[in-house]
Backbone as CSV, one residue per row, in Angstrom:
resi,resn,N_x,N_y,N_z,CA_x,CA_y,CA_z,C_x,C_y,C_z
1,MET,-48.734,-127.523,207.536,-47.201,-126.259,206.773,-46.152,-127.387,206.925
2,LYS,-45.953,-127.983,207.944,-44.743,-128.866,207.779,-44.578,-129.649,206.748
3,ASN,-45.674,-129.981,205.619,-45.353,-130.717,204.359,-44.676,-129.447,203.315
4,LEU,-45.671,-127.967,203.646,-45.379,-127.396,203.349,-44.005,-126.676,203.038
5,LEU,-43.430,-126.878,204.712,-41.410,-126.486,204.600,-40.499,-127.572,204.202
6,MET,-41.297,-128.655,204.255,-40.669,-129.908,203.713,-39.887,-129.392,202.266
7,THR,-41.510,-129.545,201.730,-41.680,-129.247,200.465,-40.562,-127.890,199.440
8,ALA,-40.667,-127.092,200.536,-40.468,-125.947,200.309,-38.201,-126.169,200.391
9,TYR,-38.385,-126.996,201.725,-36.710,-127.302,201.154,-36.160,-128.240,200.754
10,ARG,-37.330,-129.356,200.685,-36.525,-130.373,198.841,-36.181,-129.969,197.876
11,ALA,-36.965,-128.862,197.833,-36.710,-128.105,196.183,-35.777,-126.722,196.035
12,GLN,-35.284,-126.635,196.899,-34.083,-125.750,197.609,-32.684,-126.360,197.104
13,GLN,-33.206,-127.647,197.950,-31.963,-128.658,197.699,-31.392,-129.269,196.715
14,MET,-33.060,-129.214,196.374,-32.573,-130.073,194.415,-32.025,-128.488,193.680
15,GLU,-32.130,-128.138,194.134,-31.437,-126.793,193.271,-29.786,-126.304,193.000
16,THR,-29.573,-127.114,194.766,-27.772,-126.317,195.001,-27.297,-128.002,194.552
17,ARG,-27.776,-129.305,194.973,-27.226,-130.790,195.381,-27.755,-131.111,193.980
18,LYS,-27.290,-132.312,193.230,-27.744,-133.266,191.934,-27.648,-134.190,193.069
19,PHE,-28.980,-135.264,193.377,-29.412,-136.256,193.355,-27.939,-137.225,194.079
20,GLY,-28.495,-138.021,195.018,-27.841,-138.589,195.866,-26.433,-137.969,196.507
21,GLU,-26.125,-136.341,196.403,-25.319,-135.845,196.541,-25.223,-135.865,198.288
22,PRO,-24.200,-135.718,198.890,-24.326,-135.432,200.483,-24.609,-134.219,201.084
23,LYS,-25.332,-134.303,201.920,-25.245,-132.681,202.345,-24.256,-132.305,203.043
24,THR,-23.835,-130.855,202.212,-22.395,-129.984,202.323,-23.220,-130.033,203.963
25,ARG,-21.690,-129.679,205.022,-21.241,-129.706,206.213,-20.065,-128.669,206.841
26,LYS,-20.504,-128.120,207.105,-19.489,-127.059,207.677,-18.540,-127.118,209.131
27,LEU,-17.730,-127.118,208.326,-16.092,-128.298,209.327,-15.476,-127.099,209.757
28,ASP,-15.182,-125.960,209.279,-14.561,-124.634,210.095,-15.026,-124.725,210.967
29,ASN,-15.643,-124.596,211.984,-16.285,-124.305,213.411,-15.387,-123.994,214.546
30,PRO,-14.850,-122.408,214.667,-14.271,-122.185,214.836,-13.776,-122.393,216.470
31,LYS,-14.817,-122.860,216.909,-15.460,-122.961,219.009,-14.647,-124.882,218.258
32,PHE,-15.508,-125.009,217.337,-14.582,-127.094,217.820,-13.267,-126.891,217.141
33,LYS,-12.871,-126.190,216.608,-11.618,-125.862,215.902,-10.432,-125.985,217.403
34,GLU,-10.835,-125.135,218.183,-9.832,-124.964,219.408,-10.092,-125.875,220.442
35,GLU,-11.402,-126.533,220.484,-11.729,-127.859,221.476,-10.448,-128.733,221.070
36,GLU,-11.112,-129.087,219.827,-10.144,-130.145,218.954,-8.726,-129.520,218.953
37,GLU,-7.791,-128.601,218.569,-6.743,-128.598,218.725,-6.054,-129.062,219.993
38,ALA,-6.809,-127.902,221.503,-6.519,-128.578,222.829,-6.713,-130.204,222.710
39,LEU,-7.599,-130.741,222.667,-7.845,-132.256,222.714,-6.380,-133.429,222.130
40,ARG,-5.894,-132.583,221.120,-5.254,-133.029,220.564,-3.559,-133.403,220.912
41,LYS,-3.441,-131.739,221.908,-2.160,-131.304,222.211,-2.121,-132.246,223.537
42,ARG,-2.954,-132.109,224.221,-3.439,-132.959,225.548,-3.251,-134.882,225.185
43,PHE,-4.089,-135.123,224.459,-3.855,-136.431,224.118,-2.245,-136.824,223.829
44,THR,-1.206,-135.646,222.801,-0.039,-135.652,222.629,0.797,-136.265,223.566
45,GLU,0.115,-135.271,224.774,1.719,-134.899,225.954,0.981,-136.219,226.914
46,GLN,0.003,-136.732,226.871,-0.286,-137.995,227.625,0.182,-138.806,227.218
47,VAL,0.413,-139.249,225.215,0.973,-140.436,224.960,2.802,-140.375,225.684
48,LYS,2.997,-139.350,225.203,4.392,-139.116,225.407,4.832,-139.639,226.816
49,LEU,4.434,-139.115,227.533,4.526,-139.462,229.499,4.012,-140.915,229.850
50,GLU,3.376,-140.909,228.786,3.168,-142.937,228.713,4.553,-143.284,228.087
51,GLU,4.826,-143.022,227.360,5.956,-143.793,227.174,7.141,-143.829,227.752
52,ALA,7.506,-142.404,227.906,8.062,-142.025,228.868,8.278,-143.091,230.550
53,ARG,6.924,-143.048,230.705,6.672,-143.998,232.103,6.964,-145.478,231.345
54,PHE,6.370,-146.217,230.366,6.779,-146.975,229.860,8.809,-147.505,229.614
55,ARG,8.941,-146.090,229.201,10.508,-146.448,228.919,11.366,-146.714,230.308
56,GLN,10.792,-146.718,231.393,11.884,-146.250,232.781,11.332,-147.868,233.170
57,TRP,10.206,-148.207,233.307,9.560,-149.718,233.581,10.562,-150.572,232.558
58,GLU,10.812,-150.585,231.452,11.249,-151.574,230.707,12.359,-151.680,231.276
59,GLN,13.197,-149.971,231.565,15.126,-150.133,231.730,15.324,-151.033,233.751
60,ARG,13.689,-151.537,234.275,13.863,-152.096,235.579,13.323,-153.324,235.286
61,VAL,12.713,-153.930,234.542,12.225,-155.187,234.376,13.712,-156.030,233.935
62,PRO,14.051,-156.313,235.076,14.886,-157.752,234.659,14.385,-158.738,233.195
63,PRO,15.518,-158.950,232.741,15.910,-159.461,231.192,15.336,-161.030,231.442
64,THR,14.001,-161.427,230.978,14.113,-163.354,231.258,14.335,-164.069,230.018
65,GLU,14.808,-165.114,230.421,15.269,-166.312,229.385,14.056,-166.977,228.796
66,LYS,13.919,-166.565,227.083,13.542,-166.876,226.669,13.489,-168.905,226.592
67,PRO,12.031,-169.984,226.178,12.471,-170.779,226.072,12.124,-171.400,224.709
68,CYS,12.843,-172.434,225.195,13.923,-172.637,223.364,12.396,-174.156,222.893
């Protein structure tokens, strides 16, 4: 039974794809797109906070002399 299903699947794929062509993926899943956007936004906010924190730290650190 499993072999029959595999053969049918391969036959169907051979009709829709050329040999060696990768399987098409559905990239526009709305659930994952929303999650990705939320993660991207949160990451951007975290980066901005860390940059601001670094700038404040940079202003507090006294300049050091560079060795010759």
